[in-house]
C-alpha positions as CSV (number, residue, x, y, z in Angstrom):
1,M,-76.6,89.4,-51.9
2,A,-73.9,89.2,-49.1
3,D,-71.2,92.1,-49.3
4,S,-68.4,90.7,-51.3
5,G,-65.9,91.4,-48.9
6,D,-67.7,88.6,-46.8
7,L,-68.1,86.4,-49.2
8,L,-64.2,86.5,-50.2
9,A,-63.3,86.0,-46.6
10,T,-65.7,83.0,-46.7
11,L,-64.2,81.3,-49.8
12,L,-61.0,82.3,-48.3
13,A,-61.7,80.4,-45.0
14,D,-62.9,77.5,-46.7
15,T,-59.6,77.4,-48.7
16,E,-57.3,77.5,-45.9
17,R,-59.0,74.7,-44.2
18,E,-59.1,72.5,-47.2
19,I,-55.0,73.2,-47.7
20,D,-54.5,72.7,-43.8
21,A,-56.1,69.0,-44.4
22,I,-54.1,68.3,-47.3
23,A,-50.9,69.5,-45.2
24,S,-51.4,67.3,-42.6
25,L,-51.3,64.3,-44.8
26,P,-48.3,62.2,-45.0
27,A,-45.7,63.4,-47.4
28,H,-46.4,61.0,-50.5
29,K,-50.0,61.5,-50.2
30,R,-50.2,65.8,-50.7
31,F,-49.4,66.0,-54.3
32,A,-52.4,63.7,-55.3
33,R,-54.9,65.2,-53.0
34,M,-53.7,68.7,-54.0
35,V,-54.0,68.4,-57.8
36,L,-57.1,66.5,-57.2
37,L,-58.4,69.6,-55.8
38,S,-57.1,71.8,-58.5
39,L,-58.7,69.8,-61.3
40,E,-62.2,69.9,-59.6
41,R,-61.8,73.6,-59.3
42,E,-60.7,74.4,-62.9
43,Q,-62.9,72.3,-64.4
44,V,-65.6,74.4,-62.4
45,A,-63.9,77.3,-63.8
46,A,-63.6,75.8,-67.4
47,V,-67.0,75.3,-67.6
48,A,-68.5,78.2,-65.4
49,Y,-67.0,80.9,-67.8
50,S,-67.6,78.6,-71.2
51,E,-68.6,80.4,-74.3
52,E,-72.0,78.4,-75.3
53,L,-73.2,79.2,-71.3
54,V,-72.4,82.7,-71.4
55,A,-72.8,84.0,-74.8
56,S,-76.6,85.0,-74.7
57,R,-75.4,87.1,-71.4
58,L,-73.1,88.9,-72.8
59,A,-75.2,89.3,-75.8
60,A,-78.0,91.0,-73.8
61,L,-75.9,93.4,-72.0
62,P,-77.3,96.9,-72.6
63,V,-74.1,98.3,-74.2
64,D,-72.3,99.3,-77.2
65,P,-70.8,96.1,-79.2
66,E,-67.1,97.5,-78.5
67,V,-67.7,96.9,-74.8
68,K,-69.2,93.6,-75.7
69,E,-66.3,92.6,-77.5
70,L,-63.7,93.6,-75.0
71,V,-66.0,91.6,-72.3
72,S,-66.9,88.2,-74.3
73,R,-62.6,88.2,-75.1
74,V,-61.8,88.7,-71.1
75,V,-64.4,85.7,-70.6
76,K,-63.2,83.6,-73.5
77,W,-59.7,84.1,-72.6
78,T,-60.1,83.2,-69.0
79,Q,-61.9,80.0,-69.8
80,R,-59.1,78.9,-72.2
81,D,-56.7,79.4,-69.5
82,E,-58.8,77.5,-66.8
83,A,-59.4,74.7,-69.4
84,L,-55.2,74.4,-69.8
85,H,-55.2,74.1,-66.3
86,A,-57.7,71.9,-66.0
87,Q,-56.1,69.0,-68.7
88,Y,-52.7,69.9,-66.9
89,M,-53.7,68.8,-63.7
90,R,-55.7,65.6,-65.3
91,G,-52.3,64.7,-67.2
92,V,-50.1,64.9,-63.9
93,L,-52.6,62.5,-61.7
94,L,-52.9,59.8,-64.9
95,Q,-48.9,60.1,-65.5
96,A,-47.9,60.1,-61.9
97,G,-45.2,57.2,-61.1
98,E,-48.2,55.8,-59.3
99,P,-50.9,56.8,-61.0
100,L,-54.7,57.2,-59.6
101,P,-57.3,54.8,-61.3
102,I,-58.6,56.9,-64.4
103,G,-62.2,56.5,-63.6
104,F,-61.7,58.3,-59.9
105,V,-60.0,61.2,-61.6
106,L,-62.5,61.4,-64.4
107,A,-65.3,61.2,-62.1
108,R,-63.9,64.0,-60.3
109,Q,-63.2,66.0,-63.2
110,A,-66.9,65.0,-63.7
111,V,-67.7,66.5,-60.5
112,G,-65.9,70.1,-61.6
113,T,-68.2,69.6,-64.9
114,V,-71.2,69.9,-62.9
115,S,-70.7,72.5,-60.7
116,G,-69.1,74.8,-63.6
117,W,-72.7,74.0,-65.5
118,V,-74.7,74.8,-62.4
119,S,-72.6,78.1,-62.0
120,A,-73.3,79.3,-65.1
121,I,-77.0,78.4,-65.5
122,S,-77.5,80.2,-61.7
123,H,-75.5,83.2,-62.7
124,H,-77.0,84.0,-66.1
125,D,-80.1,82.2,-66.6
126,D,-83.0,84.5,-65.4
127,S,-86.1,82.6,-66.1
128,E,-88.5,81.7,-63.4
129,R,-90.3,78.7,-65.1
130,W,-89.8,75.5,-63.5
131,G,-88.2,73.0,-65.7
132,I,-85.5,70.1,-65.7
133,R,-82.7,72.5,-65.7
134,R,-83.8,74.8,-63.1
135,A,-84.8,71.6,-61.2
136,S,-81.2,70.1,-61.9
137,V,-79.6,73.7,-60.9
138,K,-81.4,73.7,-57.3
139,A,-80.8,69.8,-56.6
140,A,-76.9,70.4,-57.3
141,I,-76.6,72.7,-55.3
142,A,-78.7,71.4,-52.4
143,A,-76.6,68.5,-52.5
144,G,-73.5,70.4,-52.5
145,K,-74.4,72.2,-49.3
146,A,-75.3,68.6,-47.9
147,I,-71.9,67.0,-48.1
148,G,-70.2,70.3,-47.5
149,R,-68.8,70.7,-50.9
150,V,-70.3,74.2,-51.4
151,P,-70.1,76.7,-48.6
152,D,-73.2,78.7,-47.2
153,G,-71.9,82.0,-48.4
154,L,-71.1,80.6,-51.8
155,A,-74.5,79.0,-52.1
156,D,-76.5,81.9,-51.4
157,E,-74.7,84.0,-54.5
158,L,-76.0,80.9,-57.0
159,T,-79.0,82.8,-58.3
160,Y,-79.5,85.6,-61.1
161,R,-77.2,88.5,-60.3
162,S,-76.3,91.7,-62.1
163,F,-73.2,91.3,-64.4
164,R,-71.4,93.3,-61.8
165,Q,-72.1,91.1,-59.4
166,F,-71.0,88.0,-61.3
167,C,-67.7,89.4,-61.9
168,E,-67.3,90.5,-58.3
169,L,-68.1,86.8,-57.6
170,S,-65.4,85.8,-60.0
171,V,-63.0,87.9,-58.3
172,A,-63.9,86.2,-55.1
173,L,-63.5,82.7,-56.7
174,E,-60.2,83.8,-58.7
175,E,-58.7,85.1,-55.0
176,S,-59.5,81.9,-53.3
177,A,-58.1,79.9,-56.5
178,V,-54.7,82.3,-55.9
179,L,-54.4,81.6,-52.2
180,S,-54.6,77.8,-53.1
181,Y,-52.0,78.0,-55.3
182,E,-49.6,80.1,-52.9
183,R,-50.3,77.4,-50.3
184,M,-49.6,74.6,-52.4
185,L,-46.1,76.0,-53.7
186,D,-45.1,76.1,-50.3
187,L,-45.7,72.2,-50.1
188,L,-44.0,71.6,-53.4
189,D,-40.6,70.0,-53.4
190,D,-40.4,69.2,-57.6
191,D,-38.6,72.0,-59.8
192,E,-40.9,71.0,-62.8
193,H,-44.1,71.0,-61.2
194,I,-43.1,74.5,-59.3
195,E,-42.6,76.0,-62.5
196,T,-45.8,74.9,-63.6
197,F,-48.2,75.9,-60.6
198,S,-46.1,79.5,-60.4
199,R,-47.3,79.9,-63.9
200,I,-50.8,78.8,-63.4
201,L,-50.8,80.9,-59.8
202,D,-49.7,83.8,-62.1
203,D,-52.8,83.3,-64.5
204,E,-54.9,83.0,-61.6
205,R,-53.8,86.7,-60.6
206,R,-54.5,87.9,-64.0
207,H,-57.9,86.7,-63.6
208,S,-58.7,88.2,-60.8
209,A,-57.4,91.4,-61.8
210,V,-59.4,91.4,-64.7
211,F,-62.5,90.9,-63.3
212,S,-61.6,93.3,-60.8
213,V,-61.4,95.8,-63.6
214,L,-65.1,94.8,-64.8
215,A,-66.3,95.2,-61.6
216,S,-65.5,98.8,-61.2
217,S,-66.4,99.5,-64.8
218,F,-70.1,98.5,-64.7
219,T,-73.3,99.4,-62.7
220,E,-75.7,97.5,-61.0
221,D,-78.1,97.7,-64.3
222,D,-75.5,96.1,-66.4
223,R,-74.4,99.2,-68.0
224,L,-71.2,100.8,-68.3
225,A,-70.3,103.2,-65.7
226,D,-70.6,107.1,-66.8
227,S,-66.8,107.9,-66.1
228,V,-65.6,104.7,-68.2
229,T,-65.3,105.0,-71.9
230,V,-64.6,102.0,-74.5
231,D,-60.8,103.0,-74.8
232,D,-60.5,103.8,-70.9
233,L,-61.4,100.0,-70.6
234,A,-59.6,98.7,-73.1
235,E,-56.5,100.5,-71.5
236,R,-57.1,99.0,-68.0
237,I,-57.9,95.4,-69.2
238,G,-54.4,95.6,-71.6
239,A,-52.5,96.9,-68.3
240,V,-53.4,93.4,-67.0
241,S,-52.6,91.5,-69.9
242,P,-52.9,92.0,-73.8
243,W,-53.9,88.7,-74.4
244,F,-57.3,89.7,-72.8
245,L,-58.1,92.5,-75.5
246,P,-59.2,91.4,-79.1
247,A,-56.5,91.3,-81.6
248,R,-57.5,94.7,-83.2
249,H,-56.5,96.4,-79.8
250,R,-53.5,94.9,-79.4
251,A,-49.8,96.2,-81.0
252,T,-49.6,93.4,-84.0
253,T,-46.5,92.2,-85.9
254,P,-46.2,93.5,-89.3
255,L,-44.5,90.2,-90.4
256,T,-47.4,88.0,-90.9
257,A,-51.1,88.6,-92.0
258,F,-52.1,85.6,-90.0
259,G,-55.8,86.1,-88.2
260,C,-56.2,89.2,-90.0
261,G,-57.8,88.5,-92.9
262,S,-56.7,88.5,-96.8
263,R,-57.4,87.9,-100.1
264,V,-57.8,84.0,-101.1
265,H,-57.2,83.2,-104.9
266,V,-59.1,79.9,-105.9
267,E,-58.2,78.1,-109.2
268,R,-59.3,74.8,-111.0
269,G,-58.2,72.8,-113.5
270,D,-58.3,69.7,-115.4
271,E,-56.4,66.4,-114.9
272,G,-52.8,67.2,-116.1
273,E,-52.9,70.7,-115.4
274,L,-51.7,70.1,-111.8
275,A,-48.5,72.2,-112.4
276,S,-50.1,74.9,-114.3
277,T,-52.8,75.2,-111.7
278,M,-50.7,75.1,-108.8
279,E,-48.5,78.0,-110.2
280,Q,-51.2,80.1,-111.5
281,V,-53.0,80.3,-108.1
282,V,-49.7,81.1,-105.6
283,R,-48.9,83.7,-108.1
284,A,-52.5,85.4,-108.1
285,A,-52.0,85.0,-104.2
286,G,-49.2,87.4,-103.9
287,L,-46.3,84.7,-102.8
288,E,-43.5,86.0,-105.0
289,E,-44.1,89.5,-103.4
290,I,-43.6,87.9,-100.2
291,V,-40.7,85.5,-100.8
292,R,-38.8,88.7,-102.4
293,A,-39.5,91.0,-99.9
294,N,-38.2,88.6,-97.4
295,P,-35.1,86.5,-98.7
296,G,-33.7,83.9,-97.5
297,P,-34.7,80.2,-96.5
298,V,-38.1,79.0,-96.9
299,A,-39.6,76.4,-94.6
300,V,-43.1,74.4,-96.0
301,R,-44.9,72.3,-93.3
302,G,-45.7,69.5,-95.7
303,Q,-48.4,66.7,-95.0
304,F,-47.2,63.0,-96.0
305,M,-46.9,61.0,-92.5
306,L,-50.8,60.1,-92.8
307,G,-50.2,58.3,-95.9
308,Y,-50.4,54.7,-95.4
309,H,-50.7,53.0,-99.0
310,R,-49.0,54.0,-102.3
311,D,-53.0,53.2,-103.9
312,D,-54.4,55.8,-101.5
313,R,-52.5,59.1,-101.8
314,S,-55.9,61.2,-101.1
315,T,-54.5,61.7,-97.5
316,I,-51.1,63.5,-98.7
317,V,-50.3,66.3,-100.4
318,H,-49.0,65.8,-104.4
319,P,-45.2,65.3,-104.4
320,E,-45.7,67.6,-107.9
321,A,-47.4,70.0,-106.0
322,V,-44.4,70.6,-103.8
323,E,-41.8,70.3,-106.7
324,V,-43.8,72.9,-108.5
325,L,-43.5,75.3,-105.4
326,A,-40.0,74.3,-104.4
327,R,-39.0,75.5,-108.2
328,L,-40.7,78.5,-108.0
329,L,-39.4,79.8,-104.3
330,R,-35.9,79.2,-105.8
331,S,-36.9,81.3,-108.8
332,W,-38.1,84.0,-106.6
333,G,-34.8,84.0,-104.6
334,A,-35.1,81.3,-101.8
335,T,-31.5,80.1,-100.4
336,D,-33.1,76.9,-99.3
337,V,-36.7,75.1,-99.2
338,A,-37.4,72.6,-96.6
339,V,-40.3,70.5,-96.3
340,I,-41.1,69.7,-92.8
341,E,-42.9,66.7,-91.5
342,T,-43.4,65.1,-88.1
343,P,-43.8,61.6,-87.2
344,M,-47.2,59.9,-86.4
345,A,-48.7,57.3,-83.9
346,Y,-48.3,54.7,-86.8
347,D,-44.6,54.5,-86.4
348,R,-45.5,52.4,-83.0
349,F,-47.0,49.8,-84.7
350,F,-45.4,49.7,-88.2
351,A,-41.5,49.6,-89.1
352,N,-40.2,51.9,-91.3
353,R,-42.3,54.7,-90.8
354,S,-39.9,57.6,-90.1
355,V,-40.2,60.7,-92.1
356,A,-37.4,60.0,-94.2
357,E,-38.7,56.7,-95.0
358,V,-42.4,57.8,-95.6
359,A,-40.9,60.6,-97.9
360,E,-39.0,58.3,-100.2
361,Y,-42.1,55.9,-100.3
362,F,-44.1,58.3,-101.8
363,G,-41.7,60.0,-103.9
364,F,-40.9,63.3,-102.1
365,D,-37.4,63.1,-103.3
366,S,-36.9,66.3,-105.2
367,P,-33.3,68.0,-105.2
368,L,-35.4,71.4,-104.9
369,Y,-36.1,70.9,-101.6
370,R,-34.7,68.9,-98.8
371,I,-37.2,66.8,-95.9
372,V,-36.7,67.8,-92.3
373,D,-38.0,65.4,-89.5
374,V,-39.2,68.3,-86.3
375,S,-38.5,65.6,-83.9
376,E,-34.8,65.7,-84.9
377,D,-35.3,69.5,-85.3
378,A,-36.8,70.9,-82.2
379,R,-35.8,73.4,-80.3
380,S,-36.2,74.4,-76.8
381,I,-38.3,77.6,-76.6
382,G,-40.0,79.6,-73.6
383,F,-44.0,80.3,-74.4
384,E,-45.4,83.5,-73.5
385,R,-48.8,81.3,-72.5
386,G,-49.9,78.0,-72.5
387,L,-48.5,75.6,-70.3
388,V,-46.2,72.5,-70.7
389,S,-45.3,72.4,-74.7
390,S,-41.7,73.8,-74.6
391,G,-40.7,72.9,-78.3
392,I,-40.8,74.2,-81.9
393,S,-39.0,73.3,-85.1
394,A,-35.8,75.2,-85.4
395,T,-36.3,75.2,-89.3
396,W,-39.7,76.3,-89.4
397,A,-39.0,79.2,-86.9
398,D,-35.8,80.0,-88.3
399,A,-37.5,80.7,-91.7
400,S,-37.6,84.0,-93.6
401,V,-40.6,82.6,-95.2
402,R,-43.0,79.9,-93.7
403,I,-45.6,78.4,-95.7
404,V,-48.0,75.5,-95.0
405,L,-49.3,73.4,-97.8
406,S,-52.4,71.3,-96.6
407,K,-54.3,68.7,-98.5
408,L,-58.1,68.7,-98.2
409,K,-59.3,65.8,-96.1
410,G,-62.5,65.2,-94.5
411,D,-62.1,65.5,-90.5
412,P,-64.9,64.8,-87.6
413,V,-64.2,67.4,-85.4
414,E,-62.4,69.8,-87.7
415,L,-64.8,69.3,-90.9
416,A,-61.9,69.6,-93.2
417,H,-58.2,69.0,-92.5
418,L,-57.0,72.2,-93.6
419,S,-54.3,74.7,-93.0
420,L,-54.5,75.3,-89.2
421,A,-55.0,71.9,-88.4
422,S,-52.0,70.8,-90.5
423,L,-49.8,73.1,-89.0
424,G,-50.2,70.7,-85.8
425,G,-46.5,68.9,-85.2
426,I,-44.5,71.9,-86.0
427,G,-43.5,71.8,-82.2
428,G,-43.2,68.0,-82.2
429,R,-45.2,64.8,-82.4
430,T,-49.3,65.6,-82.0
431,D,-50.0,62.3,-80.4
432,E,-48.0,63.2,-77.2
433,H,-51.1,65.4,-76.8
434,L,-53.8,63.1,-78.0
435,Y,-54.6,60.9,-75.2
436,T,-56.4,60.8,-72.1
437,D,-53.3,61.3,-70.1
438,R,-52.1,64.2,-72.1
439,L,-50.6,67.3,-70.1
440,V,-51.7,69.6,-72.7
441,D,-53.9,68.8,-76.0
442,H,-52.5,69.0,-79.6
443,R,-54.7,72.4,-80.3
444,S,-53.3,74.3,-78.0
445,A,-49.7,73.3,-78.6
446,L,-50.3,74.2,-81.8
447,L,-51.9,77.6,-81.2
448,M,-48.5,78.1,-78.6
449,A,-46.3,77.7,-81.9
450,L,-48.5,79.6,-83.8
451,D,-47.9,82.6,-81.0
452,V,-44.1,82.5,-81.8
453,A,-44.1,81.4,-85.8
454,P,-47.4,81.8,-87.4
455,P,-47.3,81.0,-91.2
456,H,-46.6,84.1,-93.9
457,F,-48.9,81.8,-96.5
458,A,-51.0,79.0,-96.8
459,I,-52.0,76.8,-99.5
460,V,-54.5,73.9,-99.8
461,D,-54.0,71.2,-102.1
462,A,-57.6,70.2,-103.3
463,W,-56.3,68.2,-106.1
464,A,-57.9,64.3,-106.9
465,P,-58.1,62.0,-105.5
466,V,-59.2,63.8,-102.2
467,A,-60.3,62.1,-99.1
468,D,-63.9,63.0,-98.0
469,G,-66.4,61.8,-95.4
470,P,-65.9,62.1,-91.6
471,L,-63.1,59.7,-91.5
472,G,-61.2,60.9,-94.6
473,V,-58.2,62.0,-92.8
474,M,-57.2,58.8,-92.0
475,G,-58.2,56.9,-95.3
476,C,-60.7,56.9,-98.2
477,D,-61.5,54.1,-100.4
478,D,-63.7,56.2,-102.6
479,P,-62.0,59.6,-102.9
480,A,-63.8,62.4,-104.6
481,D,-62.4,64.0,-107.8
482,V,-61.9,67.6,-107.0
483,R,-59.7,69.3,-109.1
484,R,-58.7,73.1,-107.7
485,F,-56.2,75.0,-105.2
486,Y,-56.6,77.6,-102.7
487,A,-54.2,80.3,-101.6
488,G,-53.5,83.4,-99.6
489,A,-51.3,85.6,-97.4
490,D,-53.9,84.4,-94.2
491,A,-54.1,80.7,-93.3
492,V,-57.4,81.4,-91.4
493,S,-59.0,83.1,-94.7
494,V,-57.7,80.3,-96.7
495,D,-59.5,77.7,-94.7
496,A,-62.9,80.2,-94.4
497,A,-62.9,79.8,-98.5
498,V,-62.6,76.1,-98.5
499,F,-64.9,76.0,-95.6
500,A,-67.2,78.2,-97.7
501,D,-67.4,76.3,-100.6
502,M,-68.1,72.9,-97.9
503,G,-71.3,74.7,-97.4
504,F,-70.1,75.7,-93.8
505,D,-70.3,79.8,-93.5
506,D,-68.6,80.0,-90.0
507,S,-65.3,78.6,-90.0
508,R,-65.2,78.4,-86.0
509,R,-67.8,75.2,-87.0
510,S,-63.8,73.6,-86.8
511,E,-62.7,73.1,-83.3
512,I,-59.3,74.3,-84.3
513,H,-60.8,77.4,-85.9
514,R,-63.1,77.8,-82.5
515,Q,-60.0,77.6,-80.4
516,A,-57.8,79.9,-82.6
517,D,-60.7,82.5,-82.4
518,Q,-60.7,82.5,-78.7
519,W,-56.7,82.1,-78.4
520,F,-55.9,85.0,-80.7
521,G,-58.8,86.9,-80.0
522,S,-61.5,87.7,-82.9
523,M,-60.1,87.0,-85.9
524,A,-61.4,88.2,-89.4
525,T,-64.2,85.9,-90.5
526,A,-64.7,88.1,-93.6
527,V,-63.0,86.2,-96.6
528,D,-62.5,88.1,-100.0
529,V,-62.4,85.4,-102.5
530,E,-61.0,85.7,-106.0
531,G,-60.6,83.1,-109.3
532,S,-63.3,80.3,-109.7
533,P,-64.4,79.3,-106.0
534,G,-67.8,77.3,-105.8
535,P,-69.6,74.4,-104.2
536,F,-67.6,71.1,-104.2
537,E,-69.2,68.4,-106.6
538,G,-69.0,64.9,-105.3
539,F,-67.6,65.8,-102.0
540,R,-69.3,64.3,-99.1
541,T,-69.0,66.6,-96.0
542,P,-68.6,65.1,-92.6
543,Q,-72.1,66.5,-91.7
544,D,-73.8,65.1,-95.0
545,T,-75.7,62.5,-93.6
546,W,-77.1,61.3,-90.4
547,W,-74.5,58.2,-90.1
548,F,-71.7,60.9,-91.2
549,R,-72.7,62.8,-88.1
550,L,-73.0,60.2,-86.0
551,V,-69.8,59.1,-86.9
552,S,-68.3,62.8,-86.7
553,A,-69.8,62.8,-83.0
554,L,-68.2,59.7,-81.6
555,A,-64.8,59.4,-83.5
556,A,-62.8,62.0,-81.1
557,P,-64.0,61.1,-77.7
558,V,-63.5,57.1,-78.9
559,Y,-60.1,57.9,-80.5
560,L,-58.8,59.7,-77.5
561,N,-60.0,57.8,-74.8
562,L,-60.9,54.4,-75.6
563,S,-58.5,53.4,-78.9
564,L,-55.9,52.1,-76.8
565,R,-53.5,54.9,-77.6
566,G,-54.5,54.5,-81.2
567,A,-53.9,50.7,-81.8
568,L,-57.3,50.1,-82.4
569,F,-57.5,52.3,-85.3
570,V,-55.2,52.1,-88.2
571,P,-56.1,52.0,-91.9
572,E,-55.1,49.0,-94.0
573,M,-51.2,49.9,-94.3
574,D,-49.2,48.2,-97.0
575,T,-47.3,46.1,-94.8
576,E,-44.9,45.0,-97.2
577,A,-43.1,48.8,-97.0
578,F,-44.1,49.1,-93.4
579,P,-44.1,45.5,-91.9
580,P,-45.8,45.3,-88.4
581,I,-43.6,45.7,-85.5
582,D,-45.2,43.2,-83.6
583,S,-48.5,40.9,-83.4
584,P,-51.2,42.6,-82.0
585,S,-53.5,40.5,-80.3
586,W,-57.1,39.1,-82.0
587,F,-59.1,41.8,-80.7
588,V,-57.3,44.8,-81.9
589,R,-57.0,42.7,-85.4
590,S,-60.6,42.4,-85.3
591,V,-61.5,46.1,-84.5
592,R,-59.0,47.3,-87.2
593,R,-60.5,44.8,-90.1
594,A,-63.9,46.2,-88.8
595,S,-63.2,49.8,-88.8
596,Q,-61.1,49.6,-91.9
597,R,-63.7,48.3,-93.8
598,V,-66.8,50.1,-92.2
599,F,-65.1,53.6,-92.8
600,G,-63.3,52.8,-96.1
601,L,-59.8,53.3,-94.2
602,R,-58.2,51.0,-97.1
603,P,-57.1,51.8,-100.8
604,P,-60.0,52.3,-103.5
605,N,-58.3,49.2,-104.8
606,A,-59.0,47.2,-101.9
607,R,-62.9,48.2,-101.7
608,L,-63.2,46.9,-105.4
609,A,-61.5,43.6,-104.7
C-alpha cells in the first residue's frame, strides 16, 4: 500500500488538473463541467458508503458493539450527505437554463454508481474466489486506468485493506473533494450556487475530519487502539459534528419523544363505533396529558388531498375522526386547532383542487377546527443540515402540540403510507421534490423539517374503508374492511406497530423509516403495544403476491422518471367536481384508463359497473 501522504498528493494533483482544465474553458461552459464532475464524484461516494455494501464489513470488526454502532453511524451519515450532494448536482444540471440532455446527465451518474460499487467491493470483500463480481471489479478498474479516470496511485488502493487503511483512503478522497469545491467556489459567480456549494464544502471538510478520527483510533488489525475508549471515540466524533453520533449519544430535546420509542395503544371497534373507538385510543395513549402540559394552539397534519372521488374515501382520514379529535383537544385546553394540508400534483391536471376546495368537497368543515393550506402558510427557515429546502408551515412550527393523523394505505415503497410518510408536505408541496430534476428528494425535505419541528403525537386511522394493495396510496376499488386506530407519543413507534400487524417485523423495510434511521441515528425499533393489536384480516400488503411485488418494485422508478411528471398516473377523478384543466393527448388518456383499471385506481362502484 502506498503511503497515505503520497496517495493524498496524487489525488490532489489529479484534482488540480481537472479543475485547471475546467478553468480554461469559456465562461458559459465552466459551470456545467464543474457540476458534472461533482455529480460523478458525489455519486461514487454515495454508493461506496452505502449501508448495503459496507454493513457486513462493519459487523465483522473485532470491537465492542458500541464501537460498531459509532462507526456505522459515521458511515451512514456520510453516505446521506453524499447522496444529497449527488441529487442536488443532477437537479441543477437538469434545471439549468440550457439543460444538458437527461441521458447524458444520467450516464455520468451511472458511471459514478459503477465506480462507487467497484470501490466498495474492492475495499470490503476479502474473497479470493474468482466469479462474476470479482471479474467485473477487475475489468472496471482496468478500464478506468486505460481511459485515465482512475489514477495509478488510486488503482493500487482498490483492493481489500484493513479498516484503518480504508479510513485513510477515505480521508484522501474527501480532501481531494475539499480542494475541488474550494477551487470551484473561486470560479462561481451566482450567489445561490455559492451558498449551496459552500455548505457542501463544509460537509466534505467534516467527512475528512471524522474519517481522520476513525483512522487514528484503529490499529492495523481492525481493533480499537489501546489508548482509545468508547467514550473517547464518541467525544472525538461528536466534536466534528453531533450528527455523526447515534441519537442516544446526543443531547436530546425534552419536547418530543420522536424516534426515542414510546408505548403504542391500539383499539378496535365495530361499524358505527368510530367516535368512541377514536376517543378511547387517544385517551389511552396519553394525548390529554401532552395537551394539558403544553397549552396553546394545536396543529394536526391531516390527509385528504389524495382523495379524488366521494365514492372512494379509502385514501383520506375520516372527517368524523378529525371532528372527534378537535372536540377532545378543545376540551383539554387547546386554544386553536388547525388541520394542515398541502396541494398535490393533481391540481396541475384538474380544476378546483385547492386545499380549501377539496376539504369542502369531502366534508372537512367543522367549526371546531380551521383548514390551513401549507402553500399559503410557509415560512422561510434555515435548516442546520440538508440542502436547498428552506420552508416549513408556520402553523405547524409554532404549535404547542403537533399531531400527525394519517390514513393507513398500501404504498409500493413505504409498505404502508403511515405517520412518517404522511408528514411529507409540512414544508411545502411534495411534488416539487419528486421527479428526476429535483434538487432534493421529498424524504430528505421531510427529514429536514422534522429536525426543526417533529410531531408530539401520532394517530393512524385504519378504519374502513382502507386502501390496500401496492398502489392503495392513490386509490382502491376494493378497499379492506379494517376497523381500528393506533396512537402514541412517538410516530416511529406507532408506524412500527402497524407494520408489525401487517406482518413486517422491521419498520426499516419502509424507505422513509430506513432513511429516518440514517438521518436521526439508530432510532428505537422495539415497540411496547397495548390494547388490541393483531394481524389484519383481509388487508392485502404490497408484498403479498408476486404481482404486487413486481408492481411495488417498478412503481417508484416509473412514476418518478417516466410518468410525465405524474400526468400518466392519476385515479379516476370525479370530473364533475374537478373538471380537467385541458384535454390530454390520446396517449395520456389511454395510459390513465389502463392504469386505473389494472391497478384499481377508481371507486368501488366503477369496478362493479
